[in-house]
N, C-alpha and C positions, 0 to 999 in steps of 0.2 A: 306238469307245472311245480307240485311237488318239489319233483328231483333239480329242478332247476332250483327251485326257489335257496335249497340245501346246499348248494356248490356256492349258489352268490354269498351265502351266508357264510360258507366257511370261507372261502375265496376274501371278501370281506376282514374276517380275523383273521387270516395267516399274514393278508396282508397288514394290519391293525398293529399286528406284533412284530413283525418284520421292523417295522417303520419304530415301534418302542424299541426294538431290539438295537437297532441302529445305533439310535441314538443316543443307549445306555453306553453300547461298546466308545462311540465316539464322545460324549460329556463326561461320563460320571465312572465306570471302570470294565476292564474287559481279562480275558483270561487268556495270557496266551503261550506257545510253548518253550521248552528251553532248550535249543541244540549246543551241544559240546559243552567243553568244560573249560571257557577261561573265567566261570565264576563256582568253577569249583574250588575246595569243598563245602562252600553256603549253599551252592546251587547242584544239581547235577552229580551228586559226589560221587557217585557208584557210574565208570563208561560204559554205557550197558543204554542202545536206543531204545530199548521197551521200557525203559524206567527213567526215562527225559523226567524232567517235574515240570510241571503246569504251574504258574503262578496269577496272581492275582494283579491285575497295576490299577491302580484308583491316576485318577484324573483330575480330581477337585482343585487340587491345591496348583493348578497351569496358572490358572487366573494369575494370581500375587506371586508368581514363579517362588515359591516359598520351600527353596531347599534348602539343606541342611549337610555339613560334609558326613560322609557314610551311608546316605541316602543309597536306594537302590535304587536305578532309572530304565528301563525304553527310552531309548531317543533314537532317528533315523540320520544314516551315514550320513557325513554330509561330502560325500562323492557321490554315492550311489542312494537317492533319496530313496528309495522303494523299498533297501535294505534297512532291516532293523538289529541294534544291539542291547545288549543288557550289562551295563558295566554301572559300578561304583563311582561316587564324585569324592573325590578325592579333595578338589582345588575349589575354592569360589572366586567369583571374579575380584581383582586386585590382591590374592595374596601368590605367596610363593611357591615354585612346585619346583622340587628338584627329582630331575630326570637323568638318564643312566650319560648323559654326556654333558645340560648341565644347567644351569637353574636359568627358570622362566617364571615371567610373572602373570598370571592367568587376565589377561583384558577386560574390562568390562564387558557384560550380557552373554559372556563366556564361563564354562567351567572347564575343570581337568578329571576326566574319568578313566578308569584302569579296573582291569579283571582284576577277583581273589587270586588266579591262577597266572601271575606275571608270564609263566616260561610258555601261556599254549594263548595270549592274549593279544587282540590286534585291540588297540586305544590310542589313544593321544599320547604316548609317548611314537603313535607311526602317522596318525593326521593332524597333531596337536588339539587344543584346547577346542570345544564345540558351542555355536553356540547356544543360549538356552531358549530360543526358541525352535532347533529340533527335540527337544525334553517331548515324548508323546504321552508320560503315566511313571510316576512312581511305582516298582515289587512291594505289596506289604502281607503278602503269605503264601504258601505252597500249597496250591488244592488240587493235585493229583503227583502223583501215584498215593494212595488210600495211607499207609504207613510214613510219608512226610506231610501229611495236614495239618496244618499248624499256621498262625502267627508267629514271624518269625522278625528278632531281631534282625534279619538280613547283614547276618558278619560281624554286629557291636558284640562279637566275643564275649567270654568270661571275662572279667579282669581282673591279675592277684591285687589285692591293696599293699602297696609298702602303708609300714607306720618307721615312722621320723625323718628324716630330711632326704628332700627328693629329688630326681631331675627327672623329667616329666617333658611330655612331648608338648611341641607351641602353639600346633592347632587344635588339638585334642585334652589337655592338659593329661592325659593318661602315664600313670606312673610308669620310667623307665629301669630305674637304677637306684639305690640309696649312697649317700654321699660317703659310705664305711667300704662300699666297694669299688670308688674310683682307686683307679692304680695312677696312672698320670696323667696332666693338662700338655704335656711336653709334646701333643700330635700336632698335625699338620696336615690339611687336604687343600684339597685345589679351590673351597669353598673357602679357606679359613682354618682358624684352631680347631683339633677336635679334640676329644676323651678319650682313653681308655680306661673301660668296666672289667674288674674281672665279673661280675656276674648283671647279665641283663635281665628283666622280664618282660612280661604284655607286646612283643614284639612275635612277627612272623620270619621265617628264613628263607633266602629266593636259593637259586640253584646255584651253584658251587661254580665258582671258572677261577683261570690263572689270570694274575695283574703281576705288572714288572711296576713296581714303587721306588721312593728312594733308599730303601733299606731292602732295596731286592725281591725277586719274585715269592710269591705268595700265591694259596689256594686261599681265596675269602669267599663268601657270601652276602649281598647283601641282606639290611634286615627292614623290615617295614613293621609299624608303627597299627597292631590289630584293631584296633580301634575306625582310624579317620583311613588306613593306607599311605602313610606319608614315608616314604624313604628317609630313613633316620641315620645311618652307617652300613657299618657292617662287619661280619664277623672273620678271624683267624680263623682257617680250617688246618692251613699247613705252611707253614713257615721252613723253604730252603734253606737257609743262613744259621749254621748254627748258634750265632751270636743273636739271633732271630725265635728263640724257639718259645721263649718265654712269652711269646705273646699268642700260639696256639690254645685254641679255644676260648679267647677273652674275644669282646666288642668293642669296637670303636663309635662312639656314635661324634656326630658334628654337630659343634656349638651353638649356630645359628639355629639349629634344629630343634631345642630342647629348652624348659624355662628352671633356669640356679633352684633351689632350694631356698629361695628370697618370692622368685612367683619373677622374676625380670628375667628379659632377652636378654638374647645377643644377635651386632651385626654381623653380619657375613661380611667379611674377609675385615673385622677389624684391629686383627695382628697380623704382624709380621709373618714368616716360613722362621721357623725355629731350625734349630740343628739337631737331628737326628728324626726328626719329624717322618712321618709317610704321606705319601701322594699318588695318585698314580700319574 
């Protein structure tokens, strides 16, 4: 009887512990592995399966859908419900998002998600905005491996502060460039007027690609806000026409993506195309 009693007590405690564990995992928080490099360098900065990050996912905010642009979230695939993805929210309901081919308004009850490593990410650029109801939690920290255990800012990276009059991201107000670095307002993209800058800060640079523009062939790389991930323009890497060589190493920022020195925004396609401007 003593052994049976012991086994019964152990079984009860294990069952109770299991119920508590499931409840915590479902309602409060859970630990999940990060697979692949779509969120690199924020998560899985090294491409080594033995060093994959494990992250803590909290779920308290789900009942009120208190999402913030820049949050890294876990969500169910809109096409295969059992599949889970980890991506960053870069667009909230009602906001305009510039994808690689068009400008899209995020529907109510949805958000736009993208990976930090855009070259290796399957995200809203492929399957569109996702319903908020598919989000399963928000990533708050890395809990493994030991050398990466920390409360992360989840990619809200160190931001360079600019002194003086600036142009900044219309979504998160991150400063991009000083007015002193503005070279020209006479450029045009498919979404409206664009500005050419000598220097731009607080952006990440994407993969280089060849594009035919109004002024000829160029090799360019898209640039993204380092805080919210919004596509804001491109960097000229190579200009193949001799007359366009002055653009190499300089940056284009789309006008409707920024706030001006006075804090005001700009509407998309508010200006007519200009002679000598650039667009795809």
